[in-house]
C-alpha positions in Angstrom: 33.9 -69.7 119.0 37.5 -68.8 118.0 40.3 -70.4 116.0 43.5 -70.0 118.2 47.1 -69.7 117.2 47.5 -73.5 118.0 45.8 -74.2 114.6 48.2 -75.9 112.2 46.8 -73.8 109.4 47.7 -70.6 111.3 51.1 -72.0 112.1 51.7 -73.0 108.5 49.5 -72.2 105.5 50.9 -75.3 103.8 49.3 -77.6 106.5 47.0 -80.2 105.0 44.8 -80.5 108.1 41.1 -79.9 107.3 39.6 -81.9 110.1 37.3 -79.1 111.4 36.4 -77.9 107.9 35.5 -81.5 106.8 33.2 -82.0 109.9 31.5 -78.6 110.1 27.9 -79.2 109.1 27.4 -75.5 108.1 30.6 -74.8 106.3 31.5 -72.1 108.8 35.3 -72.7 108.7 36.9 -71.2 105.7 40.4 -70.5 104.4 40.7 -66.7 103.9 44.0 -64.9 103.2 45.8 -68.3 103.5 44.6 -68.9 107.1 41.7 -70.6 108.8 38.8 -68.4 109.9 35.4 -68.8 111.4 32.4 -67.4 109.5 30.4 -66.3 112.5 27.2 -65.8 110.4 27.3 -69.4 109.2 28.4 -70.9 112.6 25.6 -72.5 114.6 27.8 -73.0 117.7 27.3 -76.8 117.6 30.8 -77.4 118.8 31.6 -80.2 116.4 34.8 -78.5 115.2 36.1 -78.3 118.8 35.6 -82.0 119.2 37.5 -83.1 116.0 40.4 -80.7 116.1 43.6 -82.7 116.6 45.4 -79.6 117.9 42.6 -78.5 120.3 42.9 -75.1 118.6 39.2 -74.1 118.5 38.0 -72.4 121.6 34.4 -72.5 122.6 31.8 -74.8 124.1 32.1 -78.5 123.0 29.1 -80.7 122.4 27.3 -82.1 125.4 28.8 -85.3 126.7 28.2 -87.6 129.6 29.8 -90.7 131.1 27.5 -93.8 131.4 29.0 -96.9 133.0 32.5 -95.7 132.3 31.8 -94.9 128.6 31.8 -91.5 127.0 28.5 -90.7 125.4 28.0 -87.8 123.0 24.6 -86.4 122.3 23.2 -85.7 118.8 25.5 -88.2 117.0 28.5 -85.9 117.5 31.9 -87.2 116.4 34.3 -88.6 119.1 37.0 -86.4 120.5 40.3 -86.6 118.8 43.6 -87.7 120.3 46.9 -85.9 120.0 
């Protein structure tokens, strides 16, 4: 998992976006030195942050999904993907 330069917090420390931080069940996304960072020790690689990021700025494996009768189904009660 990695927070890319597309992150609004990396582009501007004054950004109010906290979508990934709010949804991370382990508190693995933190603000350090006025930028968003991933605490690799706390991260469980669940991929929830990837799914909720409105900038698609977090790189890694997103939660398992499948399409059933033209509907997107997420496993483990994961949040829905965000739209830009």
